[in-house]
Each structure stands twice: as C-alpha cells, then as structure tokens.
N, C-alpha and C positions, 0 to 999 in steps of 0.2 A: 329377496331380490331387491327390495327397496333399500334395505340396510346396506347392501353391497354397493349400490349406486351412490348413496350418500357418502359412504366411505371412500369410494373412488373419487368423487368430486372434491371431497375434503383434502385427499392426498394431492390431487392435481393443484388445487388452489394453494395449499401449503408449499408445494414444490415449485410454484410458478415463478418465484424469484430466483430460483437456481441455487439457493443456499439456505442453510438453517437460519433461524432467528439470530440476530447479533447478540453477542454478550461481550462484556469487557474483555474477557480472555480471548475470544475469537478476533475481535478487532485489534487487540494488541499483537497477536500473532501475525495478522495480515499486515499491520504497520511494519513490523520487523521484516517481513518478506518483501514489502514494497521498498523499503530502504535498501535491502540487500540487492534486489533486482536493479534498482536505480544505480547503485554503485558498480554492479556488474556491467551495465550498459555504458557507464561513464569510463570505466577502465579500458574499454575498446577504442576510445577516442584518443587518437595520436596526432591527427592533422585535420585540415579542412575537409578532406574527402571523407574521412571516417566520422567526422562530426556531422556532416550533412547526411551520411547514411544512417546515423543513429536517431536522427530527428523523429522519423515516424514512430519508432518504438518508444522513444521518450514521451512523445505526445500521448500515445495510448496509455502508458504508465501514469502520466500526469493526470489523466482523466480518472483512472482507477483510484489514485491517491486522493483526488478531490472528492470522489464518491465516498471513499472510506472516511474522510474527514467529516462529511455530513452525517454518515452513519454513526460515527463516534459521538458527535454532538447531540444526536437523538437519544443516545443512551443517558445523557446527563452526567452528573458527577457521581463517581463511585462512592460508596460508604467507606469510612476509614478502614474497616475490616477488609473490604474487597481491594482497596488501594494498597494496603500492606501485603496482602497475598500476591497481587500483581507484581509488586516491587520485588518481593522475595523470589518470585519465579522468573521474572523477565528483566530485571535491572541490568544484569551483565550482558544479555543478548542485545538489549536496546542500546546500551552504551557502545558496544562493539559495532553494531550496524550504523549507528549515528556518527561515530568517529570515522568510520571508513567512508561513509557517504560524504561527510564534510571534507575529508582529505581529497577525495576524487573531485569534488565540486571545485575547490580551490585550484587544483591541478588543471582541470579542463577549462577553467576561466582564463587561463594563460595560453591555451592552445588556439591557433588560428580557427575561427568558426565555432569555438567552444562556447562563448557567451550566448551566441544565437541558439546553440543546441540546448543549453541549460534552460533557456526561456520556455522550451517545449514541456518541461516538467510542471510549469505553472500555467494551467489553461485559463 
C-alpha cells in the first residue's frame, strides 16, 4: 500500500509540469512548431481588422515562445555530438520554418496595424 502511494505521488509530481523533462530535441521540435504557428497566424493578417483580431493569439504564442527560450537556456549548450545530431535531423525544418516566419513578418510589417500585431509576439 505504501509503495503504491509513493509511486502515485511521484507520478503526480513528475506530471505536474504538464510535460516531460526538456531535452535538446524536444525544445527544438517545440521551437519549429512555434515558428510554424507564428507564421500561420501572421498569414491571416491582411488588414487592420485581421491584425487586431490576431493580437490575442499572437500574445499567447509570444508568451509560450518566451517560456520556451528560458527552458532552452536552462539546458545549456549541447555537446558537439548532440549539436551535430540536431543539425542533421532538424536543419531543413528549422530553415523552412524560419524563412517562412521571416517572410510573413516582413509582409505583415507593411500591413495597416501589422507592426502593432507583431509586437505581441515579444512579451
């Protein structure tokens, strides 16, 4: 009985963050998803009305990305071996997501209300 209770408490505490422990790979995958989600949100901005409508979602995503940055910093610098592995696995995905986000950022900056909407990504 006591072993079961200890196990239950350990599982609860381990799961209390809502996610598994961060790894370089998990943070990289979340970073790619965050850039993709940001580009998707920016794609919908065509005018002031759509820019204003996107602000709450951009703000929420900005907070998630800021949290992700802190989590990545806690991991420290990866070893050369881990860095090479990440590069081999994710370089193309990162480049594609970053290029798309950059393209949408430049486009939205020229839309009425776009610059204000972009500020929401940086809490």
